C-alpha angles and dihedrals in degrees: 000000000000090000094064119119139191121000092349090060092044092054095044094048093046093051092045096051091045088057096048099038095104092058098029098105094043092050092048090054094046094047094050100032087243092300093120089077091059092046090051092049089052090049092049093050091049092048092048092049088080094058097091093042100053123096089242096044092043098048110032104017094244110147106172116156132195131221113199120210087004095182108186091352106257095141093041091056091046090052091051089060094055124102114251095026112118099173139007130209120194120191132188138163094228122080089197092063093041091053090057092046091051091048090052089051092051092050101041106027118096131198108274094030118126105279116251123197123193121200139168112250143141115251089215093055108031114192094224134102123249116280095014101135137048090219142004129200142174127199124208092331109095096085089055093057121098093224117030097180090051091052093051091046090053092049090050091048096056095044117092121240109282093024126120134247115201137174132189113204146153109258137191108269126232113260114273144084095304089054092050091050091046093052091048091051098044098039099041111022102033095057089050090049089049091053094049099040105027099023090232117102092166093060093049091047091054095049098060091036089056090065090063090060096043131098121273116248090258090048093054091048088056090053087056091053092048087055088060098256121144136204086038119179144132143219124218116226135176097041088312098304095106127055129199107202125192140178138168128234107235116254 
């Protein structure tokens, strides 16, 4: 099903993530050996680094950041722990994911912590005005969207001049032994793990397959540039199977 496009992909992905939401966090930790938490902290810090440099952050002290397709809120919580961030908004299409994120906020958030708001919204039609946030990010969600350029364009639109757009995503690996090992792990072991832990082999067959149909790291960087972002680049993480992309909105 990784080859689906448009509304068919949107419906399939929504149904799939609704099914696996109760085991989503556990599976992420098992699949990455817990490393996804570190990658998300790195992404959050890079996103927040633009707070002081934006026109909004530099003139009125507003440092609100946005997490697209927030899921259960990992990146939103990481953003809230970053210096210069005064508020965080996490949006997602799925009420099942947002319910978990809100529950995590109630349990783990203390008075005086950076406020976090979760809301239901479409990443391709964000309900925010231009130049609202000092940074916007998305973690492991781009390849599940029916229109990647539209998602990056929307993120760039709502970020203030000088702010950062970042994404953390699985990416096709360069040919070599690590790529062969990675494919063996994700295409053989991960579906089995999904069946045993989440009771959903189909979902965890789709997720690694979706990488095969996704943009290369260089291709995604070009999408950033086409959205008008500058200083675009990326870092490879996780033996090269994960890419952290970044770009600045021109001042």
